BATORTI-517654 format. One record per residue (C-alpha): residue number from 1; chain; x, y, z. Coordinates in steps of 0.25 Angstrom, whole numbers, plus 5000, padded with zeros to 4 digits. Layout:
(r NUM A (X Y Z))
...
//
This chain:
(r 1 A (5008 4747 5865))
(r 2 A (5010 4762 5864))
(r 3 A (5023 4761 5872))
(r 4 A (5028 4750 5862))
(r 5 A (5025 4760 5850))
(r 6 A (5032 4771 5857))
(r 7 A (5044 4763 5859))
(r 8 A (5045 4759 5844))
(r 9 A (5043 4773 5840))
(r 10 A (5055 4778 5849))
(r 11 A (5063 4766 5845))
(r 12 A (5061 4770 5830))
(r 13 A (5064 4785 5832))
(r 14 A (5077 4782 5841))
(r 15 A (5082 4771 5830))
(r 16 A (5080 4781 5819))
(r 17 A (5087 4793 5826))
(r 18 A (5098 4784 5831))
(r 19 A (5100 4778 5817))
(r 20 A (5101 4792 5811))
(r 21 A (5111 4798 5822))
(r 22 A (5120 4786 5820))
(r 23 A (5120 4787 5805))
(r 24 A (5113 4773 5803))
(r 25 A (5102 4772 5793))
(r 26 A (5098 4779 5780))
(r 27 A (5094 4792 5786))
(r 28 A (5107 4797 5790))
(r 29 A (5114 4792 5778))
(r 30 A (5104 4799 5769))
(r 31 A (5108 4812 5776))
(r 32 A (5123 4810 5774))
(r 33 A (5121 4806 5760))
(r 34 A (5113 4819 5757))
(r 35 A (5123 4828 5764))
(r 36 A (5134 4821 5756))
(r 37 A (5127 4824 5743))
(r 38 A (5124 4838 5747))
(r 39 A (5139 4840 5749))
(r 40 A (5144 4832 5737))
(r 41 A (5150 4821 5744))
(r 42 A (5147 4806 5744))
(r 43 A (5146 4796 5755))
(r 44 A (5156 4784 5756))
(r 45 A (5144 4775 5753))
(r 46 A (5140 4783 5741))
(r 47 A (5153 4784 5734))
(r 48 A (5154 4777 5720))
(r 49 A (5158 4763 5721))
(r 50 A (5172 4759 5715))
(r 51 A (5171 4751 5702))
(r 52 A (5174 4736 5704))
(r 53 A (5187 4732 5697))
(r 54 A (5186 4720 5687))
(r 55 A (5191 4707 5693))
(r 56 A (5205 4704 5688))
(r 57 A (5201 4690 5684))
(r 58 A (5188 4682 5682))
(r 59 A (5184 4673 5693))
(r 60 A (5186 4659 5691))
(r 61 A (5172 4654 5694))
(r 62 A (5166 4663 5683))
(r 63 A (5155 4657 5675))
(r 64 A (5155 4658 5660))
(r 65 A (5143 4667 5660))
(r 66 A (5151 4677 5670))
(r 67 A (5163 4676 5661))
(r 68 A (5154 4680 5649))
(r 69 A (5147 4691 5657))
(r 70 A (5161 4696 5661))
(r 71 A (5166 4697 5646))
(r 72 A (5153 4704 5642))
(r 73 A (5154 4714 5653))
(r 74 A (5169 4717 5650))
(r 75 A (5165 4719 5635))
(r 76 A (5173 4708 5630))
(r 77 A (5161 4702 5622))
(r 78 A (5149 4709 5615))
(r 79 A (5134 4706 5618))
(r 80 A (5133 4697 5607))
(r 81 A (5144 4688 5611))
(r 82 A (5139 4688 5626))
(r 83 A (5125 4683 5621))
(r 84 A (5132 4673 5612))
(r 85 A (5140 4668 5623))
(r 86 A (5128 4667 5633))
(r 87 A (5120 4660 5623))
(r 88 A (5132 4650 5621))
(r 89 A (5133 4648 5636))
(r 90 A (5118 4645 5638))
(r 91 A (5117 4637 5625))
(r 92 A (5107 4646 5618))
(r 93 A (5108 4645 5603))
(r 94 A (5104 4657 5595))
//
């Protein structure tokens, strides 16, 4: 029983050391991130993501709700018009 416990401890220690040496795991990445921040640099995975481009044309299988949401997101219609169209779509009177 004691030998099994010692074997588990050795395996855990060796696994953690090997992971840190090989650059696997959050510990080594944490130190690289800290070094990069101290020297005013950014790591490739922390670089600002590029903004997505708008699609050239709307997809053919777009639902009426998605089209309405897209018009609202682009600013083509106001909030009142958006709500009016939603009510019309779902048959809500008011």
